[in-house]
C-alpha positions in Angstrom: 6.1 117.7 267.7 2.3 117.7 266.8 0.9 119.9 264.1 -2.5 121.5 264.5 -4.3 124.6 263.4 -3.7 127.1 266.1 -7.1 128.5 266.9 -8.9 129.1 270.1 -10.9 125.8 270.1 -7.8 123.7 269.6 -5.6 125.6 272.0 -8.2 125.4 274.8 -8.2 121.6 274.4 -4.5 121.3 274.8 -3.6 120.0 278.3 -0.5 121.1 280.2 2.2 118.5 280.1 3.4 116.9 283.3 7.0 116.7 282.0 9.0 118.7 279.5 7.5 121.3 277.1 5.6 120.3 274.0 5.7 122.4 270.7 2.6 122.5 268.6 3.3 123.7 265.1 0.7 125.7 263.1 -0.6 124.0 260.0 -1.4 127.3 258.3 1.8 129.3 258.8 5.2 127.5 258.7 7.4 128.6 261.5 4.5 129.7 263.8 4.0 127.5 266.9 2.7 127.2 270.4 5.1 126.2 273.2 3.2 124.5 276.1 4.9 123.9 279.5 3.5 122.9 282.9 1.8 126.3 283.5 1.9 128.3 280.3 1.0 128.4 276.6 3.2 130.8 274.6 3.2 131.7 270.9 6.7 131.4 269.3 8.3 131.8 265.9 11.1 129.6 264.6 13.1 129.9 261.4 16.7 130.0 260.2 18.8 133.2 260.3 22.1 133.0 258.5 21.9 129.2 258.6 21.2 128.9 262.3 17.8 127.9 263.8 16.5 130.8 265.8 13.4 130.8 268.0 11.8 133.9 269.5 8.8 134.5 271.6 5.6 136.3 270.4 3.7 136.3 273.7 1.3 134.3 275.9 -1.9 132.9 274.7 -4.6 135.0 276.3 -2.5 138.2 276.0 -2.7 137.5 272.2 -5.4 135.8 270.3 -4.3 133.1 267.8 -5.0 135.5 264.9 -3.1 138.4 266.5 -0.1 136.2 267.2 -0.2 134.8 263.6 -0.1 138.3 262.2 2.9 139.2 264.4 4.5 135.9 263.4 4.3 136.8 259.7 6.0 140.1 260.3 8.8 138.5 262.4 9.3 135.7 259.8 9.6 138.3 257.1 12.4 140.0 259.0 14.1 136.7 259.7 14.0 135.9 255.9 15.9 139.2 255.5 18.6 138.0 257.9 17.4 139.9 260.9 17.6 138.1 264.2 14.7 139.2 266.4 16.4 138.1 269.6 19.3 140.3 268.8 16.9 143.2 268.1 15.3 142.6 271.5 18.6 142.6 273.3 19.6 145.8 271.5 16.3 147.5 272.5 16.8 146.4 276.1 20.5 147.5 276.0 19.6 151.0 274.8 16.8 151.2 277.4 19.1 150.9 280.4 18.4 153.8 282.7 20.7 155.9 284.9 19.2 154.2 288.0 19.8 150.7 286.6 23.4 151.7 285.8 23.9 153.2 289.2 22.5 150.1 291.0 24.7 147.8 288.8 27.8 150.0 289.4 27.6 150.0 293.2 26.9 146.3 293.3 29.7 145.3 291.0 32.4 147.7 292.4 34.0 147.3 295.8 33.2 150.7 297.3 33.8 152.2 300.8 30.9 153.3 302.9 31.9 156.9 302.5 31.8 156.5 298.7 28.4 154.8 298.8 27.1 157.6 301.0 28.5 160.3 298.6 27.1 158.5 295.5 23.7 158.2 297.1 23.8 161.9 298.0 24.6 162.8 294.4 21.8 160.6 293.0 19.3 162.1 295.4 20.3 165.7 295.2 21.5 166.1 291.7 20.3 163.3 289.4 17.0 162.2 291.1 14.9 163.3 288.1 17.3 161.6 285.7 16.9 158.1 287.3 14.5 156.8 284.7 16.2 158.4 281.7 17.9 155.9 279.3 21.7 156.6 279.3 21.7 157.4 275.6 19.2 160.2 276.3 21.6 162.1 278.7 23.0 164.7 276.4 26.1 166.9 276.7 23.9 170.0 277.0 21.9 168.4 279.8 25.2 167.8 281.7 26.4 171.3 281.1 23.2 172.9 282.3 22.9 170.7 285.4 26.5 171.2 286.3 26.1 175.0 286.0 22.9 174.9 288.1 24.4 172.8 290.9 27.6 174.9 291.0 25.7 178.1 292.0 26.2 179.0 295.7 23.6 178.4 298.3 22.5 181.7 299.9 20.7 182.6 303.1 17.8 185.0 303.3 20.3 187.9 303.5 22.0 186.9 300.4 25.1 185.7 302.2 26.9 182.6 300.8 26.2 179.5 303.0 28.0 177.0 300.7 29.9 177.5 297.4 28.9 174.1 296.1 31.7 174.0 293.6 33.5 171.0 295.2 30.2 169.2 295.5 29.4 169.8 291.8 32.8 168.4 290.8 32.3 165.3 293.0 28.8 164.6 291.7 29.7 164.8 288.1 32.9 162.7 288.6 30.6 160.1 290.0 28.2 160.4 287.0 31.2 160.2 284.6 32.4 157.0 286.3 28.9 155.4 286.2 28.5 156.2 282.5 32.0 154.9 281.6 31.3 151.7 283.5 27.8 151.2 281.9 29.1 152.0 278.4 31.3 148.9 278.5 29.0 146.8 280.7 26.2 147.1 278.2 28.4 146.9 275.0 26.9 144.9 272.1 28.1 141.5 271.0 30.8 143.0 268.9 32.2 144.9 271.9 31.0 148.3 270.7 30.2 150.5 273.8 26.7 151.6 274.6 27.7 155.3 274.4 29.7 156.8 271.6 31.1 159.3 274.1 30.6 160.2 277.7 28.4 163.4 277.9 30.5 164.5 280.9 33.4 165.1 278.5 31.5 168.3 277.8 32.8 169.7 281.1 36.4 169.3 280.1 35.8 170.6 276.6 34.2 173.7 278.0 36.8 174.0 280.8 33.9 174.0 283.3 35.5 171.8 286.1 36.0 173.9 289.1 39.6 174.4 290.3 39.4 173.7 294.1 42.4 174.9 296.1 43.9 172.0 298.0 43.8 172.3 301.8 47.1 173.1 303.4 46.1 173.4 307.0 48.3 171.6 309.5 49.3 171.9 313.2 52.6 173.9 313.2 55.3 172.9 315.7 54.7 176.0 317.7 51.0 175.1 318.1 51.6 171.5 319.3 51.9 172.5 323.0 48.4 174.1 322.9 47.1 171.2 320.8 48.3 168.5 323.3 47.0 170.5 326.2 43.6 170.5 324.6 43.8 166.7 324.3 44.3 166.0 328.0 41.5 164.2 329.7 39.5 166.3 332.2 37.1 165.1 334.9 34.1 166.6 333.1 34.9 164.7 329.9 32.7 161.7 328.9 34.3 158.4 327.9 33.5 159.2 324.3 35.2 162.7 324.6 38.3 161.1 326.1 38.3 158.5 323.3 38.1 161.1 320.6 41.1 163.0 322.2 43.1 159.8 322.2 42.1 159.1 318.6 43.5 162.6 317.7 46.8 161.5 319.3 46.8 158.3 317.2 46.1 160.2 314.0 48.8 162.7 314.6 51.5 160.2 315.6 50.7 157.7 312.8 49.3 159.7 309.9 46.4 157.2 309.6 43.4 158.0 307.6 40.0 158.6 309.3 38.5 155.1 308.8 41.7 153.3 309.2 42.0 154.3 312.8 38.2 154.3 313.5 37.9 150.7 312.4 41.0 149.4 314.2 40.5 146.2 316.2 42.5 144.8 319.0 43.5 141.8 316.8 45.3 144.3 314.6 47.3 145.8 317.5 50.4 144.0 318.8 51.4 145.8 321.9 54.4 143.5 322.4 55.8 144.1 319.0 54.5 147.7 319.0 52.7 147.5 315.7 49.3 148.1 314.2 48.0 146.5 311.0 45.5 148.1 308.7 43.5 145.5 306.8 43.6 145.6 303.0 39.8 146.2 302.9 40.2 149.3 305.2 43.2 150.8 303.3 42.6 153.3 300.6 45.0 151.5 298.2 43.6 148.1 299.2 47.0 147.0 300.5 47.6 145.6 303.9 49.7 148.0 305.9 51.7 147.0 309.0 53.1 150.0 310.8 55.4 150.3 313.9 54.3 152.7 316.6 56.3 154.7 319.0 56.8 154.1 322.7 54.5 156.9 323.9 51.6 155.9 321.6 52.1 152.3 322.7 51.5 153.4 326.3 48.3 155.1 325.3 47.0 152.0 323.6 48.2 149.8 326.5 46.1 152.0 328.8 43.0 151.4 326.6 43.6 147.7 326.5 43.9 147.4 330.2 40.8 149.5 330.7 38.9 147.1 328.3 40.0 144.1 330.3 38.5 145.6 333.5 35.1 145.4 331.9 32.8 142.3 332.0 33.6 140.0 329.1 30.2 140.6 327.6 30.9 144.3 327.5 34.4 144.0 326.0 34.6 145.3 322.4 36.9 144.0 319.6 37.3 147.6 318.5 40.0 149.8 319.9 37.5 152.7 319.7 34.0 151.2 320.1 30.8 152.9 319.3 27.6 153.1 321.4 27.5 149.3 321.4 30.5 147.0 321.6 29.9 145.4 318.2 30.5 148.5 316.2 33.3 151.0 315.9 33.0 154.6 316.8 30.8 156.6 314.3 31.0 160.2 313.2 32.7 162.4 315.8 32.8 165.8 314.0 31.0 167.5 316.9 33.6 166.3 319.3 36.4 167.6 317.1 34.6 171.0 316.9 34.5 171.2 320.7 38.3 170.6 320.8 38.8 173.3 318.1 36.9 175.8 320.1 38.7 175.0 323.4 42.2 175.4 321.9 41.3 178.0 319.3 42.9 175.9 316.5 40.8 174.7 313.6 41.7 171.3 312.4 40.2 168.1 310.8 41.4 164.5 311.1 43.0 164.8 307.6 44.9 167.9 308.8 46.5 165.7 311.5 47.6 163.3 308.7 49.0 166.3 306.8 50.8 167.4 310.0 52.4 164.0 310.4 53.6 164.0 306.8 54.8 167.6 306.9 56.8 167.1 310.1 58.3 163.9 308.7 59.4 165.7 305.6 60.4 169.1 307.0 61.4 168.5 310.6 63.0 165.1 310.9 66.3 164.8 309.2 67.3 162.0 306.9 63.9 160.6 305.9 63.6 159.8 302.2 60.4 160.3 300.3 60.2 156.5 299.9 60.3 156.1 303.7 57.6 158.7 304.2 55.4 157.1 301.5 55.8 153.7 303.1 54.9 155.1 306.5 51.6 156.6 305.2 50.9 153.7 302.8 50.9 155.8 299.7 51.1 153.9 296.4 54.4 154.2 294.5 54.2 155.2 290.9 54.8 152.1 288.8 57.0 154.1 286.5 59.4 154.7 289.4 61.9 151.9 288.8 64.0 152.7 291.8 61.1 152.3 294.2 60.6 148.8 292.9 64.0 147.8 294.2 63.6 149.3 297.7 62.3 146.8 300.2 61.2 148.4 303.5 59.8 146.0 306.1 58.1 147.1 309.3 61.3 147.1 311.3 63.1 149.4 308.9 60.3 151.9 309.6 60.6 151.7 313.4 63.3 154.3 313.9 61.8 156.8 311.5 58.4 156.4 313.3 60.1 156.9 316.7 61.9 160.0 315.4 58.7 161.6 314.2 56.9 160.8 317.5 59.8 162.2 319.5 59.9 165.4 317.5 56.1 166.0 317.9 56.2 165.2 321.7 59.2 167.4 322.3 57.7 170.3 320.4 54.6 169.8 322.5 56.6 169.9 325.7 55.4 166.4 326.6 59.0 165.0 326.6 62.4 166.7 326.5 64.3 166.9 323.3 66.6 163.9 322.8 69.7 166.0 321.7 69.6 168.4 324.7 
């Protein structure tokens, strides 16, 4: 390692090496040097900190003159003599400079999130926290959280002062997202000793002040005495488009299986076994990330058989792998809220897809005799509390669920007048 006086004349005469880097040490200030690589000349400082050799960068030659770099080097060497590692200082500065947007981007990249969650998080960032994107996380205070939560919670009014949207549920959702991102970032950007970035999550202010909104849980379901009208509204009519017919059949599927919205929408023919009368929800499509094989009743099997036979009448290039394809065969059906609204108006019954899941569960619990809570949870793929020791001993395979599923289907169809009651 050559030693020269680091001044402009000498540095300009140094040629870039063809191979590995060369370190030129300054003859005037011990520990000050120039690192030369194939395309750069960079001032560095090197000394021992707590017995270990430590090298840190000052900056590029050209950005700094030799005299400027030497003055900075003296300051850095003084700190290193006191046991301060400049590299750790730089990391600490960078750690504390992490912004909300950086944390958000890191969070959604590292976590396995559903499309709906990604959409909701983007909505929260754009509508609630857009002006906070470039704020370092440590600068987000508890008072900022309180004030923003209060502002977002105010209802949206029209010109006449009537409430268009209460916004309380959205405020809860947005700040639960913020709380999750801050919790993740606090550990992600912990220091070398494992100390979290944030001493506390500023969103804790909402709990301390009891500001979280209490949202009443939806309890809407299709009552047995409404099922006849409901099924009448699901019948195909000549004026219906293929998409309208498809959505009506999807409603039947939701009601007779209790599947969640995306579980059915993303269903592929490779996951439907018409011979065994089963459908399988992939782990990546299930809310609890667990594969779910479910038996289906005879009537629903006939509906799916009809769809499969119709698919096979199409040219091979037009056949979709999805049971409910979208506008093109390579994608599943997209949002169909408008089609549901049309059905609601036709039958004068308001419902959502999740209401159909709630109906399935309620009928299984209230109207079909002999079904245990464990059986119902297994049918709808709910996670069992790990503290429930009994549940851990109960093994329920797909075939053990077949009779309960058929009983639920029979009750719903009999109540709708589609079939006769079995016990008559």
